[in-house]
C-alpha positions in Angstrom: -0.3 -0.1 -0.2 2.6 2.2 1.1 4.5 1.9 -2.4 1.5 2.4 -4.4 0.4 5.5 -2.2 3.6 6.9 -3.5 3.2 6.1 -6.9 -0.1 8.1 -7.1 0.6 11.3 -4.8 -1.8 10.7 -1.8 -1.3 9.7 1.7 -1.4 6.2 3.0 -4.7 7.1 5.1 -6.5 8.2 1.6 -5.9 5.0 0.3 -7.1 3.4 3.8 -10.1 5.4 4.1 -11.0 4.6 0.5 -10.3 0.7 1.1 -12.3 0.7 4.4 -15.1 3.0 3.0 -14.6 5.4 5.6 -15.7 8.5 3.8 -16.3 9.6 0.2 -16.1 12.8 0.3 -12.4 13.0 -1.4 -11.2 16.0 -3.9 -10.9 15.6 -7.2 -7.5 16.2 -7.4 -7.1 12.6 -5.5 -9.2 10.8 -7.3 -7.6 12.0 -10.3 -4.2 11.0 -9.1 -5.6 7.5 -8.1 -7.2 6.7 -11.3 -3.7 7.7 -13.3 -2.0 5.5 -10.7 -4.0 2.4 -11.8 -4.0 3.7 -15.3 -8.6 4.1 -15.3 -10.1 6.5 -17.4 -11.0 9.9 -15.6 -14.5 9.7 -13.8 -13.7 5.8 -12.7 -13.3 6.8 -9.0 -16.2 8.7 -8.8 -18.3 5.5 -10.0 -16.8 3.3 -7.5 -17.6 5.8 -4.9 -21.0 6.3 -5.7 -21.8 2.6 -6.8 -20.0 -0.6 -4.7 -21.6 -2.7 -8.1 -19.7 -1.2 -10.4 -16.8 -3.1 -12.1 -14.2 -0.6 -13.4 -12.8 -1.4 -16.7 -9.3 -2.6 -17.2 -6.3 -0.2 -17.2 -6.2 1.9 -20.0 -2.1 2.1 -20.1 0.5 0.0 -17.6 0.6 1.1 -13.9 4.6 0.9 -14.5 6.7 3.8 -13.3 7.6 4.8 -16.9 4.0 5.4 -18.1 2.4 6.8 -14.5 2.2 10.8 -14.6 5.4 12.4 -13.5 5.2 13.6 -10.1 6.0 17.9 -9.7 6.1 19.0 -6.4 6.1 23.0 -6.6 6.5 23.7 -3.0 9.6 25.8 -2.2 13.0 23.5 -1.6 16.0 24.4 0.6 18.7 26.0 -0.9 22.3 26.9 0.5 22.8 30.4 2.0 25.9 30.1 0.8 25.0 29.8 -2.8 22.7 32.4 -2.5 25.5 34.7 -1.1 27.4 33.6 -4.2 25.1 34.3 -6.6 24.5 37.8 -5.2 27.9 38.8 -5.0 28.7 37.5 -8.7 25.7 39.9 -9.7 26.9 42.5 -8.1 30.2 42.4 -9.4 28.7 42.1 -12.9 26.2 44.9 -12.4 28.5 46.9 -11.3 30.8 46.7 -13.8 28.1 47.0 -16.4 27.2 50.2 -15.0 30.4 51.7 -16.1 28.8 52.3 -18.9 31.8 51.0 -21.2 30.4 50.5 -24.5 32.8 49.2 -26.7 34.9 46.4 -24.3 38.4 45.9 -25.2 39.9 42.0 -25.5 40.7 42.4 -21.7 36.9 43.3 -20.6 35.7 40.8 -22.7 37.6 38.1 -21.0 36.3 39.4 -17.8 33.0 39.9 -18.8 33.2 36.0 -19.5 34.7 35.2 -16.0 31.8 37.3 -14.5 29.5 35.2 -16.4 31.0 32.4 -15.4 30.8 32.8 -12.1 27.0 33.9 -12.1 26.0 30.9 -14.3 27.9 28.7 -11.3 25.9 30.1 -8.4 22.4 30.0 -10.2 23.2 26.5 -11.2 23.6 25.7 -7.1 20.6 27.2 -6.6 18.5 25.7 -9.6 20.1 22.1 -8.3 18.0 21.3 -5.1 14.4 21.7 -7.1 15.9 19.1 -9.8 17.4 17.0 -7.7 13.9 16.7 -5.7 12.0 16.3 -8.8 14.6 13.2 -10.3 14.1 11.7 -6.1 10.6 11.8 -7.1 10.7 10.1 -10.2 13.4 7.5 -10.8 14.3 4.1 -9.8 17.6 5.1 -8.6 20.7 4.0 -10.5 18.2 2.5 -13.2 15.7 4.7 -14.7 14.3 8.5 -15.0 10.5 9.2 -15.9 10.8 10.3 -19.0 8.8 13.3 -18.6 11.5 14.9 -16.2 14.2 14.0 -18.0 14.4 17.4 -20.6 14.9 19.5 -17.2 17.2 17.3 -16.0 19.0 17.1 -19.1 19.3 21.1 -19.5 20.7 21.3 -16.3 23.0 18.4 -16.5 24.4 20.3 -19.7 24.6 23.7 -18.4 26.1 22.8 -15.2 28.4 20.6 -17.3 29.5 23.7 -19.0 29.6 26.4 -16.0 29.8 23.9 -12.5 31.8 20.6 -13.9 32.6 19.9 -10.6 29.3 20.8 -8.8 28.3 17.5 -6.5 24.6 17.3 -7.2 25.1 16.8 -10.9 26.9 13.1 -10.2 24.2 12.4 -7.7 21.4 13.5 -9.9 23.1 10.9 -13.1 23.2 8.1 -10.4 19.8 8.4 -9.8 18.7 8.7 -13.3 21.1 5.6 -14.4 23.1 7.6 -16.5 26.5 6.7 -14.8 27.5 3.4 -13.8 31.6 3.9 -12.6 30.0 4.8 -9.1 32.3 3.1 -6.4 30.7 1.1 -3.3 31.3 3.7 -0.9 29.6 6.5 -2.9 26.9 4.2 -4.1 26.0 3.3 -0.3 25.7 6.9 0.6 23.5 7.9 -2.5 21.4 5.1 -1.7 21.0 6.5 1.7 20.2 9.8 0.6 17.7 9.0 -2.0 15.9 6.7 1.3 16.0 9.7 3.5 14.2 12.0 0.6 11.8 9.3 0.6 10.9 9.7 4.2 10.7 13.2 3.6 8.5 12.9 0.8 6.0 10.8 2.7 5.9 13.9 5.3 5.0 15.8 2.3 2.2 13.8 0.8 1.1 13.5 4.8 0.8 17.3 4.9 -0.8 18.1 1.7 -3.5 15.3 2.3 -3.9 16.7 5.5 -4.2 20.1 3.9 -7.4 19.0 1.0 -8.9 17.2 4.0 
């Protein structure tokens, strides 16, 4: 039940209440997530709740990981304060130089601008990884596969990170989650596995809070 609840993006309590028939006033959002998780067409859950004799159809699509809708959590993510400070410092340095009013830049000035852009880019990459990491954690089979619905955003940031912040450790962890790297030592693999496991505990807490807010 716990795995199915996580797959659908609902709390275990919602599934328990539905299974036991303790309540019928589920929100349309919750019912839609359950339908998507099973692969039923929209409206099926309403019929099940309203008519105990109703026999649901077979799934339109498989409820396998790769075919379920991706989980998108738009709530705020924790961001490293040092990363914010680096971004502010880089932006400050760049805007100060820009405001100096040099319309035509000599070669050394252009090189200085490139360096400033690199610093800003690296700082913004560091600010972007926490959300993308959570997105990948919520939509992967760790070290095996990543949901195709979230892969484009992950690959975009991965490419940017490779260009502007090649030493950012977040990219390595994300690649391991997505199954895109295999040369990970046992110690690092255990560390990554523990980090992903802890993220599941945090996710369950988020789901519980979200379900309680919808009740």
